Backbone of each chain as ProteinMPNN parsed JSONL, in Angstrom:
{"seq_chain_A": "MEKLLNEQVTGQIRQAFAKLNNPVQILFFGAQENCDYCAETLQLLTEVSELDERVSLSTHDLKADAALAAKFQVNKAPAIVVAGKDGDNTLDLGIQFSGIPSGYEFSTLITDILLASERDSGLSAETREYLKTLKEPLHLQVFVTPT", "coords_chain_A": {"N_chain_A": [[0.777, -1.453, -0.223], [0.136, 2.188, -0.74], [2.741, 4.124, 1.406], [0.921, 6.742, 3.76], [2.509, 8.888, 4.544], [4.79, 11.463, 3.992], [8.737, 11.791, 3.147], [9.44, 13.506, 4.175], [6.952, 14.803, 6.541], [7.876, 12.24, 7.861], [10.334, 12.962, 8.553], [10.441, 15.261, 10.469], [8.815, 14.018, 12.004], [10.377, 11.871, 13.18], [12.53, 14.026, 14.396], [11.273, 15.114, 16.213], [10.737, 12.804, 17.961], [13.065, 12.482, 18.549], [13.293, 13.486, 20.931], [11.657, 12.187, 22.927], [10.555, 10.598, 26.179], [9.376, 9.51, 28.389], [8.321, 5.574, 27.673], [5.234, 5.228, 24.928], [2.547, 4.14, 24.518], [0.745, 3.724, 22.034], [-3.889, 2.968, 21.581], [-5.613, 0.986, 18.964], [-8.662, 1.013, 17.95], [-10.702, -0.585, 15.685], [-13.759, -1.459, 13.897], [-15.21, -4.027, 12.296], [-17.78, -3.499, 10.404], [-19.349, -0.55, 9.096], [-16.97, 0.903, 9.038], [-15.255, 4.277, 7.752], [-13.581, 4.459, 7.829], [-11.271, 2.925, 8.74], [-9.4, 1.483, 8.032], [-7.69, 3.057, 6.796], [-7.022, 5.142, 9.535], [-4.862, 2.655, 10.846], [-3.245, 2.48, 8.695], [-2.729, 4.802, 8.691], [-1.313, 5.006, 11.904], [-0.055, 3.274, 12.293], [2.55, 3.703, 10.248], [3.544, 5.792, 11.817], [3.774, 4.568, 14.009], [6.05, 3.256, 13.621], [8.455, 4.863, 13.638], [9.718, 5.355, 15.307], [10.971, 3.469, 18.413], [10.253, 3.656, 20.797], [7.691, 4.241, 20.586], [4.634, 1.961, 20.608], [2.199, -0.193, 18.821], [-0.896, -0.898, 19.671], [-3.519, -3.371, 18.163], [-7.686, -3.238, 18.027], [-10.205, -4.751, 18.371], [-13.449, -2.964, 18.109], [-15.804, -3.986, 19.33], [-15.115, -6.881, 19.658], [-12.858, -7.262, 21.764], [-14.019, -5.595, 23.776], [-14.405, -5.089, 26.345], [-11.958, -4.224, 27.049], [-12.125, -1.831, 25.338], [-13.958, -0.757, 27.36], [-12.77, 0.006, 28.934], [-11.15, 1.722, 28.805], [-13.391, 3.338, 27.966], [-14.173, 3.739, 25.199], [-15.953, 3.922, 22.515], [-16.541, 4.287, 19.699], [-15.701, 3.663, 16.517], [-12.868, 4.645, 14.061], [-11.202, 4.292, 16.602], [-8.87, 6.332, 18.778], [-6.832, 5.728, 21.344], [-4.468, 7.705, 23.681], [-1.773, 6.378, 25.077], [0.569, 6.047, 27.694], [3.503, 4.184, 28.605], [4.2, 1.467, 30.665], [6.641, -0.814, 31.249], [4.694, -3.765, 31.067], [2.885, -2.454, 31.388], [-0.43, -0.66, 30.632], [-0.896, 2.611, 31.219], [-3.231, 4.515, 31.635], [-4.606, 7.94, 30.423], [-6.781, 8.899, 29.89], [-6.6, 10.253, 26.852], [-7.8, 10.673, 24.189], [-9.381, 9.986, 21.105], [-11.168, 10.369, 18.522], [-11.828, 9.339, 15.046], [-10.529, 9.646, 12.34], [-7.502, 11.333, 12.505], [-6.489, 13.255, 10.606], [-4.806, 16.024, 8.469], [-5.2, 18.945, 9.991], [-5.923, 17.499, 12.725], [-3.433, 15.903, 12.536], [-1.032, 17.27, 14.022], [-1.811, 17.199, 16.104], [-1.802, 14.971, 17.324], [0.696, 14.078, 17.18], [1.372, 15.505, 18.924], [0.007, 15.388, 21.282], [1.334, 12.432, 21.483], [4.042, 13.172, 22.342], [3.347, 14.583, 24.661], [2.162, 12.554, 25.953], [4.467, 11.636, 26.607], [6.434, 12.667, 28.224], [4.731, 13.012, 30.308], [3.541, 15.408, 31.565], [1.755, 17.543, 31.47], [2.197, 20.638, 31.071], [0.47, 22.527, 32.602], [-0.798, 25.226, 34.239], [0.269, 25.559, 38.146], [-2.367, 26.047, 39.503], [-4.866, 25.505, 37.87], [-4.231, 22.452, 37.512], [-3.905, 22.231, 39.91], [-7.034, 21.939, 40.468], [-8.205, 20.191, 38.887], [-6.978, 18.575, 40.391], [-8.768, 17.511, 42.289], [-11.636, 17.516, 41.534], [-14.86, 16.211, 41.928], [-16.648, 15.1, 40.145], [-16.741, 13.144, 37.447], [-15.485, 14.136, 34.737], [-15.786, 14.821, 31.374], [-14.32, 15.731, 28.528], [-14.942, 16.981, 24.846], [-14.235, 17.229, 22.085], [-14.755, 18.715, 19.556], [-13.61, 18.1, 16.031], [-12.537, 19.436, 12.925], [-10.779, 17.81, 10.214], [-10.127, 19.05, 7.769]], "CA_chain_A": [[-0.194, -0.177, -0.023], [0.963, 3.757, -0.5], [2.522, 5.291, 2.245], [0.172, 8.423, 3.689], [3.161, 9.529, 5.398], [5.856, 11.486, 2.935], [9.539, 11.624, 3.798], [9.816, 15.244, 4.845], [7.18, 14.11, 7.459], [8.458, 11.382, 9.124], [11.574, 13.635, 9.255], [9.846, 16.186, 10.912], [8.414, 13.118, 12.877], [11.497, 11.311, 14.121], [12.887, 14.625, 15.376], [10.024, 15.284, 17.642], [10.551, 11.423, 18.846], [14.161, 11.71, 19.529], [12.842, 14.211, 22.341], [11.193, 10.986, 23.905], [11.746, 10.719, 27.951], [9.101, 7.728, 28.77], [7.673, 4.902, 26.0], [3.87, 6.087, 24.999], [1.553, 3.041, 24.013], [-1.112, 3.643, 21.331], [-4.381, 1.303, 21.25], [-6.283, 1.884, 17.741], [-9.784, 0.256, 17.722], [-11.379, -0.549, 14.947], [-15.115, -1.888, 13.95], [-15.278, -4.736, 10.534], [-19.259, -2.991, 10.162], [-19.855, 1.044, 9.31], [-15.728, 1.961, 9.671], [-14.894, 4.208, 6.823], [-11.618, 5.289, 8.1], [-11.001, 2.212, 10.128], [-8.435, 1.018, 7.263], [-6.948, 4.138, 6.931], [-5.889, 5.04, 10.495], [-4.796, 2.361, 10.71], [-2.238, 2.727, 8.567], [-1.61, 6.073, 10.352], [-1.087, 4.861, 13.12], [1.477, 1.864, 12.0], [3.508, 3.999, 9.958], [3.877, 6.427, 12.959], [4.665, 4.055, 15.434], [7.411, 2.985, 12.969], [9.523, 6.017, 13.563], [10.545, 5.497, 16.978], [10.431, 1.999, 18.979], [9.282, 4.009, 22.25], [6.322, 4.342, 20.128], [4.3, 1.326, 20.182], [0.813, -0.205, 18.04], [-1.708, -2.346, 19.523], [-5.157, -3.114, 17.229], [-7.659, -3.793, 18.681], [-11.711, -4.418, 17.604], [-14.423, -2.711, 19.197], [-16.397, -5.562, 19.568], [-14.117, -8.575, 19.804], [-12.872, -6.779, 22.753], [-15.302, -4.828, 24.695], [-13.214, -5.104, 28.029], [-10.616, -3.023, 26.911], [-12.828, -0.849, 24.824], [-15.029, -0.005, 28.357], [-11.768, 0.213, 30.471], [-10.829, 3.538, 27.992], [-13.873, 3.912, 28.061], [-14.395, 3.876, 24.06], [-17.471, 3.336, 22.068], [-17.115, 4.356, 18.566], [-14.76, 3.638, 15.103], [-12.346, 4.639, 14.528], [-10.653, 5.509, 17.921], [-7.396, 6.136, 19.134], [-6.098, 6.207, 22.95], [-2.628, 7.845, 23.796], [-1.577, 6.159, 26.688], [1.721, 5.46, 28.258], [3.979, 2.539, 28.334], [5.254, 1.227, 31.676], [7.004, -2.361, 31.549], [3.838, -4.966, 30.233], [1.885, -1.855, 31.56], [-0.778, 0.802, 29.626], [-1.193, 4.002, 31.445], [-4.834, 5.462, 31.158], [-4.554, 9.339, 30.11], [-7.176, 9.867, 29.541], [-6.413, 11.308, 26.317], [-8.019, 9.757, 22.834], [-9.241, 10.7, 19.352], [-12.704, 9.723, 17.414], [-11.757, 9.456, 13.94], [-8.702, 9.187, 11.644], [-6.661, 12.482, 13.312], [-5.653, 13.811, 9.324], [-4.546, 16.961, 7.897], [-4.636, 19.598, 11.234], [-5.426, 16.661, 13.707], [-2.418, 15.092, 12.886], [-0.316, 17.255, 14.061], [-2.484, 17.083, 17.415], [-2.153, 13.666, 17.401], [1.701, 14.559, 16.851], [1.529, 16.417, 20.024], [-0.188, 13.924, 22.275], [2.079, 10.967, 22.253], [4.927, 13.681, 22.465], [2.775, 14.738, 26.184], [2.528, 10.924, 26.918], [5.99, 10.563, 26.563], [6.469, 13.359, 28.861], [3.654, 13.334, 31.267], [3.452, 16.799, 31.578], [0.14, 17.944, 30.617], [2.578, 21.357, 30.968], [-0.932, 23.429, 32.44], [-0.867, 25.963, 35.724], [-0.237, 24.977, 38.636], [-4.046, 26.555, 39.81], [-5.319, 23.886, 37.216], [-3.973, 21.108, 37.695], [-5.043, 22.103, 41.698], [-8.379, 22.007, 40.757], [-8.285, 19.334, 38.076], [-6.911, 17.116, 41.238], [-9.725, 18.177, 43.6], [-13.077, 17.372, 41.064], [-15.566, 14.987, 42.773], [-16.792, 14.337, 39.239], [-16.409, 12.637, 36.085], [-15.637, 15.51, 33.286], [-15.91, 14.461, 29.709], [-15.037, 16.314, 27.044], [-15.373, 16.035, 23.623], [-13.705, 18.81, 21.034], [-15.369, 18.877, 18.234], [-12.454, 19.599, 14.913], [-13.004, 18.493, 11.252], [-9.419, 17.437, 10.14], [-8.938, 19.694, 6.929]], "C_chain_A": [[0.692, 1.182, 0.581], [1.62, 3.939, 1.011], [1.966, 6.359, 2.521], [1.04, 9.314, 3.893], [4.183, 10.319, 4.701], [7.319, 11.307, 4.246], [9.929, 13.222, 4.185], [9.182, 15.395, 6.324], [7.415, 13.756, 8.258], [9.957, 11.765, 9.047], [11.214, 14.821, 9.876], [9.832, 15.242, 12.219], [9.536, 12.638, 14.379], [12.186, 12.407, 14.812], [12.366, 14.778, 16.243], [10.396, 14.306, 18.489], [11.82, 11.566, 18.798], [14.209, 12.732, 20.856], [12.011, 13.115, 23.132], [11.013, 10.313, 25.013], [11.498, 9.283, 27.688], [8.449, 7.136, 27.644], [6.088, 5.046, 26.1], [3.107, 4.219, 23.95], [0.425, 3.127, 22.959], [-2.084, 2.47, 21.032], [-5.475, 1.921, 19.784], [-7.649, 0.507, 18.178], [-10.55, 0.731, 16.385], [-13.04, -1.592, 15.849], [-15.081, -2.902, 12.486], [-17.273, -4.572, 9.869], [-18.864, -1.217, 9.695], [-18.499, 1.905, 10.186], [-15.491, 2.538, 8.518], [-13.884, 4.563, 6.443], [-10.944, 4.755, 8.404], [-9.216, 1.482, 9.819], [-7.23, 1.695, 7.476], [-5.869, 5.149, 8.559], [-5.16, 4.268, 11.153], [-3.223, 2.561, 10.366], [-1.205, 4.165, 9.062], [-0.501, 5.782, 10.814], [0.138, 4.0, 12.835], [3.043, 2.405, 11.366], [4.516, 5.482, 10.721], [5.093, 5.644, 13.608], [5.981, 3.47, 15.084], [8.166, 3.446, 13.314], [9.818, 5.907, 14.176], [10.365, 4.149, 17.986], [10.064, 2.182, 20.478], [7.454, 3.987, 21.471], [5.492, 3.088, 19.765], [2.168, 1.237, 20.684], [0.601, -1.09, 19.525], [-3.166, -2.201, 18.606], [-6.178, -3.786, 18.267], [-9.33, -3.689, 18.085], [-12.873, -3.791, 18.884], [-15.542, -3.478, 20.363], [-15.839, -6.583, 20.424], [-13.657, -8.3, 21.63], [-12.525, -5.176, 23.851], [-14.76, -4.725, 25.532], [-12.616, -4.217, 28.335], [-11.503, -1.418, 26.475], [-13.528, 0.229, 25.651], [-13.846, 0.36, 29.81], [-11.525, 1.465, 30.189], [-11.7, 3.981, 27.712], [-14.729, 4.772, 25.996], [-15.195, 3.26, 23.862], [-17.715, 3.909, 19.824], [-15.5, 3.088, 17.251], [-14.663, 4.007, 14.849], [-11.775, 5.177, 15.773], [-10.051, 5.363, 17.769], [-7.201, 6.387, 20.027], [-4.36, 6.537, 22.471], [-2.146, 7.981, 25.371], [0.402, 5.959, 27.19], [2.188, 4.386, 29.108], [4.57, 2.292, 29.712], [5.792, -0.6, 32.178], [6.1, -2.751, 29.979], [2.546, -3.284, 30.896], [0.846, -0.466, 30.815], [-1.175, 1.617, 31.117], [-1.869, 4.86, 31.291], [-4.343, 6.685, 31.057], [-4.805, 9.661, 30.183], [-7.539, 10.32, 27.846], [-7.03, 9.497, 24.92], [-8.549, 10.541, 22.149], [-10.396, 9.594, 18.621], [-12.104, 9.956, 16.393], [-11.143, 9.488, 13.655], [-8.349, 11.137, 12.227], [-5.367, 12.367, 11.886], [-5.746, 15.597, 9.369], [-4.212, 17.816, 9.035], [-4.35, 18.637, 12.73], [-4.525, 16.3, 13.914], [-1.379, 15.153, 13.826], [-0.486, 17.64, 15.866], [-2.166, 15.51, 18.202], [-0.707, 13.139, 17.667], [2.039, 14.678, 19.059], [0.348, 15.779, 21.248], [0.631, 12.856, 23.09], [3.072, 11.982, 22.815], [4.766, 14.828, 25.031], [2.814, 13.851, 26.698], [3.533, 10.311, 27.2], [6.481, 11.76, 27.974], [6.209, 13.266, 30.297], [3.674, 14.275, 32.03], [2.473, 17.294, 31.028], [0.849, 19.543, 30.121], [1.412, 22.904, 31.218], [-0.466, 24.319, 33.72], [-0.898, 25.071, 36.804], [-1.721, 25.577, 39.165], [-4.61, 25.307, 39.353], [-5.428, 23.25, 37.047], [-4.451, 21.254, 39.323], [-6.15, 21.539, 41.324], [-8.869, 20.718, 39.614], [-7.55, 18.016, 38.903], [-8.095, 16.919, 41.762], [-11.118, 17.797, 42.565], [-14.029, 16.05, 41.038], [-16.634, 14.117, 42.15], [-16.768, 13.87, 38.443], [-16.199, 13.737, 34.982], [-15.389, 14.566, 31.742], [-15.193, 15.574, 28.959], [-14.389, 16.686, 26.262], [-14.967, 17.426, 22.396], [-13.939, 18.574, 19.972], [-14.025, 19.133, 17.271], [-13.382, 18.923, 13.977], [-11.537, 18.402, 11.111], [-9.081, 18.413, 8.927], [-9.084, 20.955, 7.471]], "O_chain_A": [[1.42, 1.352, 1.559], [0.762, 3.866, 1.891], [2.247, 7.269, 1.741], [0.778, 10.481, 3.603], [5.082, 9.48, 4.76], [7.281, 10.973, 5.43], [11.054, 13.655, 4.435], [9.865, 15.803, 7.263], [7.387, 14.302, 9.361], [10.791, 10.952, 9.445], [12.113, 15.63, 9.651], [10.511, 15.45, 13.225], [9.583, 12.82, 15.596], [12.59, 12.059, 15.922], [12.943, 14.591, 17.315], [10.472, 14.58, 19.687], [12.229, 10.442, 19.087], [15.129, 12.686, 21.673], [11.744, 13.513, 24.266], [11.372, 9.143, 24.881], [12.188, 8.358, 27.259], [8.023, 7.831, 26.722], [5.587, 4.999, 27.224], [3.434, 3.604, 22.935], [-0.679, 2.606, 23.117], [-1.745, 1.4, 20.526], [-5.949, 3.053, 19.693], [-7.437, -0.63, 18.599], [-10.902, 1.863, 16.054], [-13.373, -2.03, 16.95], [-14.874, -2.228, 11.477], [-17.836, -5.362, 9.111], [-17.828, -0.81, 10.221], [-18.486, 2.741, 11.09], [-15.394, 1.651, 7.67], [-13.349, 4.873, 5.379], [-9.832, 5.251, 8.586], [-8.312, 1.149, 10.585], [-6.181, 1.339, 8.012], [-4.714, 5.57, 8.63], [-4.613, 4.777, 12.131], [-2.283, 2.726, 11.143], [-0.072, 4.467, 9.439], [0.676, 6.007, 10.534], [1.252, 4.261, 13.289], [4.165, 1.981, 11.641], [5.592, 5.981, 10.394], [6.311, 5.752, 13.745], [6.865, 3.212, 15.902], [9.097, 2.67, 13.531], [10.889, 6.512, 14.114], [9.175, 3.979, 18.248], [9.693, 1.29, 21.24], [6.369, 3.723, 21.991], [5.488, 2.913, 18.547], [1.384, 1.701, 21.512], [1.425, -1.68, 20.224], [-3.761, -1.141, 18.415], [-5.84, -4.605, 19.122], [-9.687, -2.703, 17.44], [-13.022, -4.084, 20.071], [-15.849, -3.468, 21.555], [-16.095, -6.958, 21.568], [-14.066, -9.012, 22.547], [-11.685, -4.389, 24.289], [-14.377, -3.558, 25.449], [-12.555, -3.528, 29.353], [-11.505, -0.335, 27.059], [-13.759, 1.395, 25.335], [-13.973, 0.735, 30.976], [-11.614, 2.344, 31.046], [-11.574, 5.065, 27.142], [-15.411, 5.765, 25.74], [-15.511, 2.253, 24.495], [-18.675, 3.849, 19.057], [-14.759, 2.128, 17.462], [-15.646, 4.71, 14.615], [-11.833, 6.381, 16.019], [-9.748, 4.538, 16.907], [-7.277, 7.612, 20.117], [-3.538, 6.107, 21.662], [-2.097, 8.824, 26.266], [1.198, 5.633, 26.309], [1.588, 3.814, 30.019], [5.554, 2.992, 29.948], [5.411, -1.305, 33.112], [6.285, -2.497, 28.788], [1.346, -3.382, 30.642], [1.388, 0.598, 30.515], [-1.77, 1.009, 32.007], [-1.491, 5.956, 30.879], [-3.323, 6.731, 31.745], [-4.461, 10.8, 30.5], [-8.681, 10.704, 27.593], [-6.84, 8.284, 24.828], [-8.394, 11.749, 22.325], [-10.339, 8.398, 18.334], [-11.553, 11.049, 16.519], [-10.301, 9.374, 14.546], [-9.251, 11.974, 12.191], [-4.233, 11.89, 11.837], [-6.5, 16.274, 10.067], [-3.032, 17.718, 9.371], [-3.41, 18.702, 13.522], [-4.186, 16.138, 15.086], [-0.817, 14.213, 14.387], [0.339, 18.142, 16.629], [-2.319, 15.164, 19.373], [-0.575, 12.05, 18.226], [2.665, 14.094, 19.944], [0.385, 16.48, 22.259], [0.73, 12.498, 24.263], [3.127, 11.809, 24.032], [5.478, 15.273, 25.932], [3.33, 13.794, 27.815], [3.767, 9.21, 27.699], [7.05, 11.088, 28.835], [7.006, 13.371, 31.229], [3.824, 14.078, 33.236], [2.525, 17.439, 29.807], [0.42, 19.979, 29.053], [1.378, 23.918, 30.521], [0.534, 23.811, 34.227], [-1.631, 24.082, 36.83], [-2.302, 24.58, 38.737], [-4.828, 24.308, 40.039], [-6.428, 22.828, 36.466], [-5.247, 20.477, 39.85], [-6.369, 20.465, 41.883], [-10.057, 20.401, 39.653], [-7.467, 16.869, 38.464], [-8.473, 15.763, 41.574], [-12.025, 17.876, 43.393], [-13.918, 15.093, 40.271], [-17.276, 13.176, 42.616], [-16.733, 15.034, 38.044], [-17.236, 14.052, 34.398], [-14.6, 13.644, 31.535], [-15.941, 16.548, 28.882], [-13.2, 16.869, 26.526], [-15.669, 18.404, 22.139], [-13.02, 18.083, 19.317], [-13.336, 20.126, 17.506], [-14.403, 18.241, 14.073], [-10.94, 18.996, 12.008], [-7.894, 18.727, 8.847], [-8.342, 21.87, 7.114]]}, "seq_chain_B": "MAMENPGMIRAEAVDAAEFPELANQFRVQGVPQTVINSGKGTAVGAFPEARMVAEIRNALKN", "coords_chain_B": {"N_chain_B": [[-5.189, 18.384, 30.318], [-6.904, 16.296, 30.99], [-4.691, 14.189, 31.801], [-4.098, 14.869, 34.111], [-6.026, 14.223, 35.753], [-6.653, 11.46, 35.305], [-8.414, 9.845, 36.239], [-11.133, 10.337, 36.323], [-11.612, 12.238, 33.858], [-12.011, 12.767, 31.036], [-10.387, 13.641, 27.561], [-11.501, 13.856, 24.121], [-11.151, 13.658, 21.11], [-12.872, 14.564, 18.98], [-13.753, 13.664, 15.412], [-16.224, 15.773, 13.8], [-17.259, 15.503, 11.108], [-16.808, 12.696, 10.481], [-18.254, 12.098, 12.769], [-21.366, 12.449, 12.444], [-23.709, 12.588, 13.681], [-23.351, 12.647, 16.182], [-22.494, 15.236, 16.863], [-24.537, 16.888, 15.756], [-26.2, 16.638, 17.667], [-25.407, 17.577, 19.35], [-25.291, 20.034, 18.749], [-23.4, 20.751, 16.904], [-21.323, 24.097, 15.29], [-19.236, 25.697, 14.818], [-15.849, 24.619, 14.532], [-12.559, 24.881, 17.093], [-15.313, 23.08, 18.707], [-15.904, 22.245, 21.416], [-17.71, 20.434, 23.949], [-19.123, 19.815, 27.188], [-19.414, 17.337, 29.368], [-21.207, 15.825, 28.125], [-22.91, 17.916, 27.335], [-23.751, 19.408, 29.295], [-21.767, 21.629, 29.171], [-20.699, 24.458, 26.996], [-18.163, 25.086, 24.675], [-17.181, 27.348, 22.438], [-14.947, 27.434, 19.748], [-11.78, 28.343, 20.597], [-10.507, 28.309, 23.201], [-7.989, 29.723, 26.179], [-5.919, 28.629, 28.686], [-7.214, 29.192, 31.209], [-10.199, 29.889, 30.684], [-10.735, 28.024, 29.475], [-11.024, 26.277, 31.985], [-12.712, 27.853, 32.959], [-14.703, 26.993, 32.348], [-15.077, 25.375, 32.564], [-15.517, 24.624, 35.317], [-18.394, 26.083, 35.449], [-19.964, 24.868, 34.335], [-19.709, 22.295, 35.82], [-20.404, 23.25, 38.379], [-18.823, 23.972, 40.543]], "CA_chain_B": [[-6.048, 18.263, 31.265], [-7.357, 14.406, 31.063], [-3.844, 13.74, 32.359], [-3.861, 15.328, 35.717], [-6.659, 13.205, 36.843], [-6.912, 10.383, 34.022], [-9.304, 8.483, 36.807], [-11.669, 11.289, 36.585], [-11.29, 13.252, 33.19], [-11.881, 12.203, 29.67], [-10.442, 14.418, 26.67], [-11.145, 13.083, 23.448], [-11.023, 15.087, 19.571], [-14.224, 14.187, 18.252], [-14.803, 14.115, 14.243], [-17.64, 16.179, 13.38], [-17.487, 15.693, 9.613], [-17.09, 11.482, 10.473], [-19.461, 11.482, 13.049], [-21.998, 13.774, 12.529], [-24.869, 12.072, 14.526], [-23.261, 13.295, 17.462], [-22.173, 16.525, 16.43], [-25.778, 17.598, 15.243], [-26.735, 15.85, 18.968], [-24.471, 18.438, 20.404], [-25.565, 21.68, 17.604], [-21.689, 22.047, 16.616], [-21.746, 24.452, 14.122], [-18.352, 25.839, 13.941], [-14.88, 24.613, 15.691], [-13.351, 23.333, 17.333], [-16.635, 23.213, 20.318], [-15.399, 21.269, 24.092], [-18.825, 19.771, 24.819], [-18.863, 19.651, 28.788], [-20.263, 16.751, 29.968], [-22.393, 15.659, 27.248], [-23.444, 18.915, 27.074], [-24.184, 19.718, 30.176], [-21.472, 23.203, 29.241], [-20.013, 23.831, 25.417], [-17.476, 26.583, 24.402], [-16.664, 27.223, 20.834], [-13.476, 28.125, 20.009], [-10.071, 27.502, 20.84], [-10.381, 29.054, 24.648], [-6.933, 30.332, 26.745], [-6.7, 28.238, 29.794], [-8.377, 30.031, 32.647], [-11.078, 30.454, 30.509], [-11.664, 26.584, 29.811], [-11.284, 25.989, 33.15], [-14.119, 28.61, 33.709], [-16.22, 27.036, 31.128], [-15.67, 23.252, 33.211], [-16.58, 24.655, 37.025], [-19.541, 26.531, 35.024], [-20.584, 23.169, 34.435], [-20.224, 21.5, 36.844], [-21.202, 23.962, 39.413], [-17.851, 23.851, 41.197]], "C_chain_B": [[-6.607, 17.317, 31.684], [-5.791, 14.182, 32.538], [-3.371, 14.136, 33.504], [-5.139, 14.219, 36.455], [-7.098, 12.163, 35.575], [-9.054, 9.655, 34.622], [-10.406, 9.297, 35.993], [-12.767, 12.494, 34.985], [-10.553, 12.459, 32.245], [-11.635, 13.036, 28.715], [-10.478, 13.686, 25.142], [-11.457, 13.927, 22.114], [-12.362, 13.8, 18.994], [-14.307, 14.585, 16.719], [-15.905, 15.05, 14.148], [-17.472, 15.92, 12.271], [-17.176, 13.441, 9.767], [-18.605, 11.249, 11.746], [-20.725, 12.643, 14.087], [-23.677, 13.989, 13.255], [-24.118, 13.219, 15.731], [-23.013, 14.314, 17.2], [-23.029, 17.243, 15.823], [-26.355, 17.5, 16.746], [-26.024, 17.246, 20.114], [-24.56, 19.927, 19.908], [-24.18, 22.104, 17.601], [-21.802, 22.434, 15.375], [-20.354, 24.733, 13.766], [-16.685, 25.16, 15.012], [-13.518, 24.675, 15.694], [-14.109, 23.685, 18.505], [-16.455, 22.242, 21.051], [-17.114, 21.588, 23.557], [-18.59, 19.023, 26.134], [-19.36, 18.504, 29.049], [-21.243, 16.214, 28.005], [-23.504, 16.881, 27.223], [-23.824, 20.804, 27.966], [-23.435, 21.34, 30.298], [-20.779, 23.007, 27.377], [-19.387, 25.004, 25.849], [-16.561, 26.183, 23.202], [-15.633, 28.287, 20.327], [-11.966, 27.472, 20.565], [-10.349, 29.107, 22.048], [-8.295, 29.476, 25.317], [-7.178, 29.695, 28.025], [-7.416, 27.757, 30.374], [-9.51, 30.162, 32.064], [-12.26, 28.978, 30.333], [-12.007, 26.315, 31.335], [-12.653, 26.882, 34.253], [-15.128, 28.575, 33.348], [-16.311, 25.613, 31.877], [-16.267, 23.637, 34.997], [-17.79, 25.572, 36.184], [-19.996, 25.559, 35.257], [-20.861, 22.218, 35.124], [-20.784, 21.816, 38.123], [-20.156, 24.146, 40.215], [-16.481, 25.031, 40.271]], "O_chain_B": [[-6.912, 17.343, 32.876], [-5.916, 14.077, 33.758], [-2.266, 13.773, 33.908], [-5.024, 13.601, 37.513], [-8.146, 12.447, 34.996], [-10.096, 9.313, 34.063], [-10.587, 8.851, 34.86], [-13.836, 13.105, 34.991], [-9.477, 11.861, 32.236], [-12.689, 13.648, 28.545], [-9.531, 12.939, 24.896], [-12.101, 14.964, 22.276], [-12.457, 12.593, 18.77], [-14.829, 15.674, 16.484], [-16.745, 14.581, 14.915], [-17.766, 17.109, 12.148], [-17.542, 12.928, 8.709], [-19.593, 10.525, 11.627], [-20.919, 13.16, 15.187], [-24.45, 14.943, 13.339], [-24.446, 14.386, 15.95], [-24.132, 14.722, 17.509], [-22.615, 18.262, 15.269], [-27.08, 18.454, 17.03], [-26.235, 17.586, 21.278], [-24.03, 20.866, 20.503], [-23.709, 23.168, 18.003], [-22.184, 21.724, 14.445], [-19.948, 24.282, 12.695], [-16.659, 25.385, 16.222], [-12.965, 24.574, 14.599], [-13.658, 24.517, 19.292], [-17.274, 21.324, 21.085], [-17.579, 22.581, 22.998], [-18.036, 17.928, 26.236], [-20.531, 18.811, 28.825], [-21.679, 16.828, 27.031], [-24.721, 16.73, 27.108], [-23.985, 22.006, 27.755], [-23.918, 22.209, 31.025], [-20.505, 21.986, 26.746], [-19.658, 25.74, 26.797], [-15.719, 25.311, 22.989], [-15.553, 29.508, 20.464], [-11.446, 26.379, 20.789], [-10.369, 30.319, 21.834], [-7.449, 29.365, 24.43], [-8.237, 29.903, 28.616], [-8.053, 26.704, 30.41], [-10.29, 30.668, 32.872], [-13.432, 28.739, 30.624], [-13.154, 26.169, 31.759], [-13.18, 26.752, 35.358], [-16.129, 29.272, 33.518], [-17.291, 24.869, 31.848], [-17.145, 23.069, 35.646], [-18.399, 25.78, 37.233], [-20.469, 25.271, 36.357], [-21.839, 21.47, 35.161], [-21.436, 21.059, 38.842], [-20.663, 24.814, 41.116], [-15.339, 25.12, 40.721]]}, "name": "protein", "num_of_chains": 2, "seq": "MEKLLNEQVTGQIRQAFAKLNNPVQILFFGAQENCDYCAETLQLLTEVSELDERVSLSTHDLKADAALAAKFQVNKAPAIVVAGKDGDNTLDLGIQFSGIPSGYEFSTLITDILLASERDSGLSAETREYLKTLKEPLHLQVFVTPTMAMENPGMIRAEAVDAAEFPELANQFRVQGVPQTVINSGKGTAVGAFPEARMVAEIRNALKN"}
C-alpha cells in the first residue's frame, strides 16, 4: 500500500520523537462494520509507530475487545487512545481520538504522543490543583474537522 | 487536562465530519467546539486555559 506520510513529514516526526522521554502506547480500536476510515487510520498509526521504538501500537476490535474498550471508555470506531507505557502496563492518561487524525489533527496526535511521553500537561499549578480535586467525572469532547 | 486526573477526566477529540450524529446532537456549528459532560456546558472556539477552566467550573457547578 502506498505510504500516507511522505519523507519530509516522517523526518519531522523522527526529529520530534528524538525527545521522547517515557515510552508511549497507542491503542487502535476498529470495527468490522460502518467504519469508513478504520483501514486508513490503522495505516497512519502503523507508519507513525514505526518511526520510533518507544512508540508502540496495539490493535483492537470494538466488539471483540469490548472489555478493553469499556476500560478506556471507547464507544466509536475508529478510535485511538494515547496512553503511557510502563513495562507491560498501559497507563491510562484519558486521551482519546474518535475519527481519523488527518490534516490539522495529525499534529494534535503527534503533540499528544509527546505529552504522553513527557507525562506533563504543562498546565498552570492552579489548574492542576483544581482538576485533581474534581468530585465528579469530566468528559471533554472537542469537536474538530480534520481539514 | 485529562492527564492530571485520568481516573476522572477524559479528553476526546471527535471528528465532527465522521460522527455527524454526535455533532448534531450537541449542535456543533463551528470548530473547535468543546462539549462538557454531554452538553452540560459548551465552549465554541479555542480558549486560553483559564477560560476553559471557568467553563468547566460553570458546567460542573464547582
